[in-house]
N, C-alpha and C positions, 0 to 999 in steps of 0.2 A: 522465796529465793533460797538457793542453797550454795554451798561453797564452790560447786563445780560450774555454776553459771557464769559465763564471761561478761562481767559488768561493763568494762570499758570498751571492748571490741565490738560487741553486738548486743544491742538492747531489744532485739526482736522478741526475745523471751519475755520481756516485760509486757509488751503489747499482746503477745499470745496469752499470757496469764490473765490480762484484763478481759480479753474476749472470751476465754474459757470460763472464768469465774463469774462473770456477770450474766444473769438470766436476760436473754433478749439482745445481748451484745452481738453485733454483726461484724464490725470492723474497727480498727484503731490505727492511727498514724501518729508519728512523731516527726515534727518538721521545724526547720528554722523559721524565724519571723520574716525572712525574705523568700520563703516558699520552697526551699530545698528540702524535699522529703528525705529523712534519714532512715526510718524504719517503718514497717507496716505489718499488719496481721489481719487475716480474715478476708482480704480482697487482693486482686491482682495488682501489678505495678501501675498500669495505666489508670485504673480507678483510684489507687492510692495517691498518685500524683494529683489527680483531680480533687480528691478529698483534702489533700494538703493545701492546695490553692484556695479552696473554699474556707478551710479553717483559718488560714492566715488572713484572708479578707475579712472574715467575721471578727477576728481578734483585733485587727486594725480599726474596724468600725467601732468596736468597744472602746478602744483607746481614744477615739475621737470624741466620745462623750465628755471626756475631761475638758475639752475646749468649749463646751456649751454649758452655760449656767454657772460658771465659776467654780467648778469642782477643783479640789486641791491636788489631785493626783491623776495620772493616766494609767494606773495599775489596774489591769483587768484580772479578776479572779476567775470568772467563768462566763461564757456566752452559751445560751441554749436556743436551738431552733426547733420548733415543734411543727411537724407536718402530720398529715393524716396517716401517713405510712411509715414514719420514722421520727426519731429524735436525734439531734446532733449536739453533743457536748464538746465545747472547746475551752481549754484552760491553759494558763501559763504553767509550764513545767519547770522552767529555769530561765535565767537571762537569755533572751533571744531564741527561746525554744517554746514550742506550743505542742500540746497533745490534743487529739480529737478522738472521740469515741462515737460511733454510729450505732444506734440501737433500734429495736422494735418500738412502735409507738406507745406500748403499754409498759415500758421499762420503768422501774422505780428510780426516779431522778435523784432522790436522796442517796440511794445505794450506789448509783453510778458515780455521783460526785465523791462519795466517801471512798470507793474503790480507786478512783483516779488519784485522789489525794494520797492515799496509803501507798499506792504503787510508786508514785512520783517521789514521795518522801524517802522511800527505801533506797533510792539511787540518785537522789537530787544532785549530788556533787558531780555526777557523770553526765548530766543532761545538758549543761550549758553549751551553747553554740558560740564559738570564738568570734570576736568582732571581725568584720570583713573589710572595714575601711575606716577612715577618719570620721569621728562623730558617732560611730556605732557603739561606743563603749557603754553608754548609758541606756541604750534601748532595752526594754524588757519585753 
């Protein structure tokens, strides 16, 4: 990140950076937890909307684990889907905000997780999605 990159107005550069820097990365999306895609890189808008919906669904399923077996929290750090032709990494980016990265099947999952965390940490205060209604204040 450099001083000329517009942090608050357009975070597309953040996703472009993830897709460029990660070997095997194909696409990335940033979305609210209610499925509104805010930024994308590496794919067109229709596919980005589809990927955002998938990411939010997986994130929600991950939160549901907290309701099973007496887990003390519903905080999801990361959800990974492994297919024969791709890996999908979904992580919390900020309150009410999720990031997803789609990679080749042989991508280094440790490196992907590390790069996602580093990129998010660099601009975390700008990633939160504002609450949309009553009761949404605590959702992560």
